[in-house]
Backbone atoms as SQL, in Angstrom:
CREATE TABLE atoms (id INTEGER PRIMARY KEY, chain TEXT, resi INTEGER, resn TEXT, atom TEXT, x REAL, y REAL, z REAL);
INSERT INTO atoms VALUES
  (1, 'A', 1, 'MET', 'N', 12.425, 26.978, 6.813),
  (2, 'A', 1, 'MET', 'CA', 11.960, 27.356, 8.152),
  (3, 'A', 1, 'MET', 'C', 11.425, 28.800, 8.133),
  (4, 'A', 2, 'TYR', 'N', 12.162, 29.697, 7.503),
  (5, 'A', 2, 'TYR', 'CA', 11.732, 31.100, 7.416),
  (6, 'A', 2, 'TYR', 'C', 11.350, 31.449, 5.987),
  (7, 'A', 3, 'CYS', 'N', 10.068, 31.766, 5.798),
  (8, 'A', 3, 'CYS', 'CA', 9.592, 32.070, 4.442),
  (9, 'A', 3, 'CYS', 'C', 9.280, 33.559, 4.316),
  (10, 'A', 4, 'ILE', 'N', 9.745, 34.179, 3.238),
  (11, 'A', 4, 'ILE', 'CA', 9.557, 35.620, 3.011),
  (12, 'A', 4, 'ILE', 'C', 8.080, 35.978, 2.718),
  (13, 'A', 5, 'PRO', 'N', 7.337, 35.175, 1.932),
  (14, 'A', 5, 'PRO', 'CA', 5.952, 35.552, 1.618),
  (15, 'A', 5, 'PRO', 'C', 5.055, 35.768, 2.839),
  (16, 'A', 6, 'CYS', 'N', 5.326, 35.071, 3.939),
  (17, 'A', 6, 'CYS', 'CA', 4.441, 35.172, 5.108),
  (18, 'A', 6, 'CYS', 'C', 5.020, 36.082, 6.198),
  (19, 'A', 7, 'THR', 'N', 5.929, 36.987, 5.842),
  (20, 'A', 7, 'THR', 'CA', 6.496, 37.902, 6.837),
  (21, 'A', 7, 'THR', 'C', 5.432, 38.879, 7.331),
  (22, 'A', 8, 'GLY', 'N', 4.580, 39.370, 6.429),
  (23, 'A', 8, 'GLY', 'CA', 3.520, 40.295, 6.814),
  (24, 'A', 8, 'GLY', 'C', 2.587, 39.667, 7.835),
  (25, 'A', 9, 'GLU', 'N', 2.248, 38.389, 7.617),
  (26, 'A', 9, 'GLU', 'CA', 1.344, 37.697, 8.540),
  (27, 'A', 9, 'GLU', 'C', 2.010, 37.503, 9.901),
  (28, 'A', 10, 'THR', 'N', 3.289, 37.116, 9.884),
  (29, 'A', 10, 'THR', 'CA', 3.998, 36.861, 11.140),
  (30, 'A', 10, 'THR', 'C', 4.183, 38.151, 11.934),
  (31, 'A', 11, 'THR', 'N', 4.512, 39.255, 11.261),
  (32, 'A', 11, 'THR', 'CA', 4.689, 40.528, 11.963),
  (33, 'A', 11, 'THR', 'C', 3.358, 40.967, 12.572),
  (34, 'A', 12, 'TYR', 'N', 2.238, 40.731, 11.848),
  (35, 'A', 12, 'TYR', 'CA', 0.902, 41.076, 12.339),
  (36, 'A', 12, 'TYR', 'C', 0.599, 40.284, 13.612),
  (37, 'A', 13, 'LYS', 'N', 0.930, 38.981, 13.582),
  (38, 'A', 13, 'LYS', 'CA', 0.709, 38.136, 14.767),
  (39, 'A', 13, 'LYS', 'C', 1.581, 38.610, 15.921),
  (40, 'A', 14, 'TRP', 'N', 2.845, 38.950, 15.637),
  (41, 'A', 14, 'TRP', 'CA', 3.754, 39.417, 16.692),
  (42, 'A', 14, 'TRP', 'C', 3.259, 40.723, 17.307),
  (43, 'A', 15, 'LEU', 'N', 2.704, 41.614, 16.467),
  (44, 'A', 15, 'LEU', 'CA', 2.162, 42.878, 16.984),
  (45, 'A', 15, 'LEU', 'C', 1.028, 42.609, 17.960),
  (46, 'A', 16, 'ILE', 'N', 0.137, 41.663, 17.607),
  (47, 'A', 16, 'ILE', 'CA', -0.988, 41.305, 18.482),
  (48, 'A', 16, 'ILE', 'C', -0.455, 40.730, 19.797),
  (49, 'A', 17, 'ILE', 'N', 0.551, 39.839, 19.697),
  (50, 'A', 17, 'ILE', 'CA', 1.132, 39.220, 20.896),
  (51, 'A', 17, 'ILE', 'C', 1.748, 40.292, 21.798),
  (52, 'A', 18, 'VAL', 'N', 2.487, 41.228, 21.199),
  (53, 'A', 18, 'VAL', 'CA', 3.130, 42.302, 21.972),
  (54, 'A', 18, 'VAL', 'C', 2.079, 43.180, 22.650),
  (55, 'A', 19, 'LEU', 'N', 1.004, 43.514, 21.928),
  (56, 'A', 19, 'LEU', 'CA', -0.066, 44.340, 22.494),
  (57, 'A', 19, 'LEU', 'C', -0.724, 43.645, 23.675),
  (58, 'A', 20, 'ILE', 'N', -0.994, 42.334, 23.538),
  (59, 'A', 20, 'ILE', 'CA', -1.614, 41.565, 24.621),
  (60, 'A', 20, 'ILE', 'C', -0.688, 41.539, 25.836),
  (61, 'A', 21, 'LEU', 'N', 0.612, 41.320, 25.584),
  (62, 'A', 21, 'LEU', 'CA', 1.586, 41.285, 26.688),
  (63, 'A', 21, 'LEU', 'C', 1.634, 42.632, 27.411),
  (64, 'A', 22, 'LEU', 'N', 1.599, 43.727, 26.650),
  (65, 'A', 22, 'LEU', 'CA', 1.617, 45.062, 27.252),
  (66, 'A', 22, 'LEU', 'C', 0.370, 45.295, 28.096),
  (67, 'A', 23, 'LEU', 'N', -0.788, 44.831, 27.595),
  (68, 'A', 23, 'LEU', 'CA', -2.041, 44.972, 28.343),
  (69, 'A', 23, 'LEU', 'C', -1.965, 44.209, 29.660),
  (70, 'A', 24, 'ILE', 'N', -1.458, 42.970, 29.603),
  (71, 'A', 24, 'ILE', 'CA', -1.333, 42.141, 30.813),
  (72, 'A', 24, 'ILE', 'C', -0.385, 42.812, 31.808),
  (73, 'A', 25, 'LEU', 'N', 0.740, 43.330, 31.304),
  (74, 'A', 25, 'LEU', 'CA', 1.712, 44.011, 32.169),
  (75, 'A', 25, 'LEU', 'C', 1.092, 45.255, 32.808),
  (76, 'A', 26, 'GLY', 'N', 0.353, 46.031, 32.022),
  (77, 'A', 26, 'GLY', 'CA', -0.293, 47.234, 32.531),
  (78, 'A', 26, 'GLY', 'C', -1.296, 46.916, 33.629),
  (79, 'A', 27, 'VAL', 'N', -2.120, 45.897, 33.399),
  (80, 'A', 27, 'VAL', 'CA', -3.127, 45.495, 34.391),
  (81, 'A', 27, 'VAL', 'C', -2.435, 44.976, 35.649),
  (82, 'A', 28, 'GLY', 'N', -1.394, 44.165, 35.461),
  (83, 'A', 28, 'GLY', 'CA', -0.652, 43.616, 36.600),
  (84, 'A', 28, 'GLY', 'C', -0.017, 44.716, 37.438),
  (85, 'A', 29, 'LEU', 'N', 0.590, 45.693, 36.770),
  (86, 'A', 29, 'LEU', 'CA', 1.216, 46.809, 37.486),
  (87, 'A', 29, 'LEU', 'C', 0.173, 47.623, 38.245),
  (88, 'A', 30, 'ARG', 'N', -0.990, 47.824, 37.630),
  (89, 'A', 30, 'ARG', 'CA', -2.059, 48.600, 38.266),
  (90, 'A', 30, 'ARG', 'C', -2.547, 47.895, 39.533),
  (91, 'A', 31, 'ILE', 'N', -2.749, 46.579, 39.443),
  (92, 'A', 31, 'ILE', 'CA', -3.201, 45.796, 40.603),
  (93, 'A', 31, 'ILE', 'C', -2.126, 45.835, 41.694),
  (94, 'A', 32, 'PHE', 'N', -0.857, 45.660, 41.276),
  (95, 'A', 32, 'PHE', 'CA', 0.269, 45.667, 42.224),
  (96, 'A', 32, 'PHE', 'C', 0.361, 47.008, 42.951),
  (97, 'A', 33, 'LEU', 'N', 0.223, 48.115, 42.203),
  (98, 'A', 33, 'LEU', 'CA', 0.290, 49.450, 42.806),
  (99, 'A', 33, 'LEU', 'C', -0.892, 49.684, 43.740),
  (100, 'A', 34, 'ASN', 'N', -2.086, 49.218, 43.344),
  (101, 'A', 34, 'ASN', 'CA', -3.272, 49.383, 44.192),
  (102, 'A', 34, 'ASN', 'C', -3.102, 48.631, 45.513),
  (103, 'A', 35, 'LYS', 'N', -2.539, 47.423, 45.448),
  (104, 'A', 35, 'LYS', 'CA', -2.314, 46.633, 46.666),
  (105, 'A', 35, 'LYS', 'C', -1.240, 47.291, 47.532),
  (106, 'A', 36, 'LYS', 'N', -0.216, 47.868, 46.878),
  (107, 'A', 36, 'LYS', 'CA', 0.890, 48.505, 47.604),
  (108, 'A', 36, 'LYS', 'C', 0.403, 49.766, 48.333),
  (109, 'A', 37, 'ASN', 'N', -0.493, 50.522, 47.705),
  (110, 'A', 37, 'ASN', 'CA', -0.993, 51.763, 48.296),
  (111, 'A', 37, 'ASN', 'C', -1.862, 51.497, 49.524),
  (112, 'A', 38, 'LYS', 'N', -2.629, 50.398, 49.518),
  (113, 'A', 38, 'LYS', 'CA', -3.562, 50.112, 50.615),
  (114, 'A', 38, 'LYS', 'C', -2.861, 49.629, 51.886);
């Protein structure tokens, strides 16, 4: 189930997933704050 040779690939994919999630959270917070201010 867990293979050592492909750890580099999996960590790379996880980094991309984390970055995308952070971007979505940042955009969501910005929209939420803009709506709250108005």
